[in-house]
N, C-alpha and C positions, 0 to 999 in steps of 0.2 A: 622678256627673252633678250639675251644679249649674246653677241658674237664675241668670243674670247680671243685674245691675242696672246698665245702661249709664250712664256719667257724661257729661253734656254737656260739650263742650270748645268754648271760644270761639275762633273763627278768623275772619279777614277774607278773604272770597273776592275774588280779583282777576280782574276781567273785562277781557281785552284787546280783545275784540270782542263782538258780540252773542252772549250765552251761550245764547240760544234757550230760556230758562226751563228749564234742565236740572235744577236742584235744587228739591225740593218747597218750597212757601212755608213759611217759618218753621222749616225743618229745620236742625238743628245736628249737627255732628260728634259722634258718641257713642263714647266709649271703652268697649269691651266688657270688656277685661281687659288687665292689664299684667304678667302672671306669666311671660312667656316670655323667651327669650334672643335669638332672631332668627327672626321669622316670615316665611314664604314660601309660594309655591305654591298659593294658594286656588283650589279647583275646586268647581263647583256641580253637584249631582246633579239628577235629573229633578224632584224634589220641591221643590228650592230650598234644601236644606241645603248648608252649605259645609264642605269638608274643607281643612285647611291644615297646613303643617308648622312645626315648631320644630326646625330642622335641628341646631343645636348640642346639643340634648337628645335628638335621634334619635327624635322622636315625630310622629305625625299626630293632629291634633285635629279634632273635629266641632262646628260651631256650627249648631244646629237652627233651623228656622223658628219654633219655640216659644220661642226665646231661651235654650235650654239649651246649655251648653258641656261637652263630655265628651271623654275620651281615646279615640280610635278605635284607635290602634295604637302599641305600643312597639316598639323595635328595628326601625325602619322603613327600614333601609338607607341612612340619612342622606338621606332623600327631600328633594328641593328642589321644582322645578316639577312640577305635576300637571295632569291633565285627564281628564274622564270620557269613555269611549267610549260608543257607542250601546247596548251591552249592559249598561252600569252598572258596568263595571270601572274602577278608578282607575288610570290610566296614570301612572307616577311615574319621574322622573329620580332614580335611586338612586345617588348618587355615592360611596357607601362603597367600592364596587368598580367604579364608572363603568359602571353598567348601566342598562337600561330595564326596569322592572317593570310587570306587570299585577297589581293587587290586587283580588280579588273582594270582593263585599259581606260574605262570611263570613271575610275576611282571608286567604284562600289566595293565596300569592305565586307567580306564574309569571315567570321571567326571560325576557323577550322577546329581549334582545340583550346580548351580553357584550363585543363589541369590533368593530373594523373591520380587515379583512384580516389577522386574527391578532394585532392589536396593541390594547393598551388605549387607550380614548378618553381625552380630557382630563378629562371630567366632564360628562355630559349635564346641562343646566341648566334649560331650559324646553321644554315640549312642547305641541303642538297636534295633536289627532286629528280627522281628517275623518270624514264620515258613513259611509265604507266601512271605517273602522278602520285606515287608514294613519296613521303618526305622522311628523310633521315636528318636528325638535328641534335646538336649538343646543348646541354643544359648546365653550364657552370654557374657558380654563385659570384656575382659582382654586385654588391649592395648599392642601390641607387638612391640618391637623395630625394627623388620624387616619389618613392614608394610610401604608401600609407601603412603597410604591414611591417612587422618587425623582423623576426628571424625566419629561417627556412622551415618549410613544412614537410619536406621529403628528406629521406636519407641519401646522402652522397651527392656527387656531381656526375651526371650520367650521359650516356648516349641513348637516344630514343628513336623510335620509328613510328610514323603515323601512316597507316594504310589509307589509300585514297577512299574518301567517302565515310571514313570512321571518325569518331569524336574522341576516342580513347587511345592514347599512344601506348606503345609496347616498349618496355625496358629491354634494350639490347645488350648493354654492357655497363656494369657499375664499377669496373676496375679502372677508375681514373681519379687523378687528383683534381684536375681542372680541365676538362675537355673544351676545345674551342674550335679551331678551323676544321672544315670538312669539305671533301669533294669526291665525287665518284667519276669513274670513266664512262665515256659515252656508250660503250657497249654494255654497260650495266653489270659488269663482272667484278669490278674492284672498287672498294671504298677506302679512302684515306681519312684518318682522323688524328688530329693533333692533341696531345696532352700538354698544354702550355705550362701547367703547374708542375710537370715532371720532366720537362725538356725532352719530350719524345714524340715521334709521329709513328702511327701504326697503319698497317693496311690489312684489309679483310677480303676474303672471297665473298661475293654476293651470290647467294644460291638462287635457284629457279623460283623459289617461293618468296623471295626478297629477304630471307633471313641471312645472317652472317655466320661465317665459319673461318677457321684457319687464321686467327689473329697473329700477325707477325710484326716485329719491330722493323720499321722502315729506316729510320735514322734517329740518332740521339740529338734531336732538336725539336722543340715545340714550335707552334705557329699560331698567330692570331687569325689569319685567313689563308686561303690557298687556292691555286688553280693549276691546270694542266695544259701543256701544249700538245701539238699533233704528233710529236715524237715520243710522248709519254713522260717527258720531264715534269717534275713536280716543283711548283713555285711556292715557297714558304715565306711568311712575312714576320716582321718583328723589327729588329734593328737593321732595316734595309730589306732587300729582297734576295733570298737565297734560292738558287736553282739546283735541284738534284736530278741526276739521271735516274732511269728506272731501277737501277741497282742500288739506289740510295747513296750515291757518291756525290759530294758537293762539286759542282762544275763551274759555278759563276756566282759572284756576289755583286749586287747593285746597291751601292750606298744611296741614301736619300737624305737631303739636307735636314729635314725635321728630326731625323733620328729614329722615328717609330713609324712603321707602316702597319696599318690596321688590316688591310685586305687588298685584293687584286683580282683582275679578270682580263680577258682578251676582248677587245672591242673593235669597232670599225666594220665597214662592209666586207673586208677580206679577213677580218679577225686577226690582223697583224699589228694592232695597236695595243700595247700593254697599258692598262689603266690602273693607276696606283692611288689608293686613298691613304693619305699620310697626315693624320692629325688635322691641322688647320688648312692644309693644301690638298689638291689633287694634281696628279702628274700623268703624262703620257710618255711612252717611249716606243719608237717604231722598231719592229722586230722583223727578222727574216723568216721566223716560224709563225704559224697561225695557232690559235687556241684549239684545243681538242674539240671536235664536233662530229 
């Protein structure tokens, strides 16, 4: 375990519209570490600690609220996107075998799902878990050099739903070119899903039975990962961090030196630390707004 000394990084924030004072006064982008190959999947626990993946190196790391960086898990199933359920288990898109895992605080792995209708999935990529423990996840096709199988076994690249306690996922929407980032609102009423292959992000109404309806175009931009703040703003990632208000209007762009941001979440005890996974580095940025909770 090491205590990091974040290095300030000079960037110019680009405000396309009123940014609503989102960033804390005088705050600078801080590089926590650049020791990774490709970082992804940041997920925050109840205390505000962040767990994130370094997929090419098959590891899950932990960044504590005290500024310590430590290895949480090796041989992590090539985990990609992750999210904590209400019980404190880390739900992971483990695409070494294209599965969905539940990782307990003591690192016990439970395989929640292995395939769809007897076939291997493309590779679960990002996941959001609702308050009842149901999982919504995207399944794009990104061929990995560590796979032993050849081509895809299912049709299309889709949005799926795994009910809590079930082993078989439900196909929710197959009308995607390459779905990727996903996040739901804390009240369980709205789901955002990005189609990075078609440069679009959609939102759905989540019904009382956890099904989806009323698919609407949110904005003409795709995203690798995403998060929400307490004001309902949607944070998309890719060539930096792009923040959209609830009406789908771009209000702020945060450039990141690496040029590509894989994913993002709010961290810290007060949830006002924006935690950014960007290729070989991870960054933090102090905000005036907290993450949605």
